C-alpha positions, 0 to 999 in steps of 0.5 A: 563540295571538296574537302579542301574547298572554302566559301571564303576567297583565298589561297593556300598559305604561302611559306617563305622559301628556304629549308622547309621548301627544300625538305618538302618538295621531294615529298610533294613530288613523290605524293604527286607521282603516287596520286597520278598512278592511282588516278590514271589506273581508274577507268572513271575519268571525266569525259569533259572538264570545264575550268573556271580559271579564277584568281589571276589578279588576287594572286598578283596582289598577294605576291607583289606583282601587277595584274598584267603579270598575274594574267601572264602567269595565268596564261602559262598555267592554262598551257600546263593544265592542258598538258595534264589533261593530255597526260590523263587522256581527258577528251574534252576541256573547256577553259573560261578565260574571259567573260562577257562582264570582263569587258567592263574592267580597266581599258589597259587590263582588257587590252593586255588580255586581248594581246595575251589571247592573240599571242597564246593563239599563235604560240599554240598554232606552232606547238608540236604537242597540239599537232602531235596529239591532234588537239582541236581548239575552238573559241566559244563566246562573242569575240566580234569586238576583239582587236583584229590581231587577236581575232586573226590569231584565234581564227587561224588556230581554229582553222588549223586544228579543225580537222583534228580528232584528238582532245577537243579544247573549247576556249571561252572568250567573251563568254556568258552563260545567259548570252549563250542561251539567248544566242542559241534560241535566236539561232533556232528561231532564225533557222525555223523562220528561214524554213517558213515555219509558223512561230506558234508551231515552233513554240509548241514543238520546242525541245531542249534538244533543239536548243542544245543543237544551237549552243556554242558547245554543240557536238561536245558532251556536257561537262561532267566535272567543273573546277573553279579556282580561287576559293569562290563557290559559284559558277558565275554563268559558266556553261549554265545549260550544260552543267545541269548534271555536272559535279563541282570542285572548288579549290582554294588556290588562285589560278596561277598557283594551281598545282598538278597536285591540286588538279589530281586531287580534284580528279580523284574527288570526281572518281570517288563520287556516285553520279545519279543524274537526278535519279 
């Protein structure tokens, strides 16, 4: 666990704006630039970063906003973080934006999230950075019950970026780790049944590699680094299968309050670790 992580949910202490901000902002900027140079100079960068974007609603409550405004800020932050990953040359990023359980939230909140997903997909579709850097975007999870407008925007983004071979971005929507594994096993069994295989023979010859080929993230390297914001110290089912050898970093900041400085500190923490893969 990182030095600045806590097991108790929370965020950085917020200071009232004023002369202190005016004095410290240049110092933070200088520190950020120095940290960026140090992180960029190392060849030991994560190939695949998974991010659990947590804390939109708690951030909104903390600063006197409604939850919809918190989700709007969270969506903007996701765009920022993708820019930071591009700057470092991270090849694969998975952002968890909506879990299978999130469907149980208030109807108005869920409807607003659906609108955000559709709007963000259309904005990314017209973003010159996406096309200039050949960023491929894929949606992983179950979005069949999403409104048609949101699904159409997401599918248009996937189709437009499918030929790209730059940074690969997975957006996890309607996603649950257990559901992903169940879906993968079902897909494998259906494939074998179509080929006329005997169920007992399939069970006897079943391998992790076979299941892996049917996961949502098939073709993408497993995440070597997972970041969660908001101070929560758990995965909540995020990439359960794929994260078996991942390094984890839990940051106190709520997602909308996650700064580039926090991101760079996280990557620096990863660079300082020795990965042994259970050996």
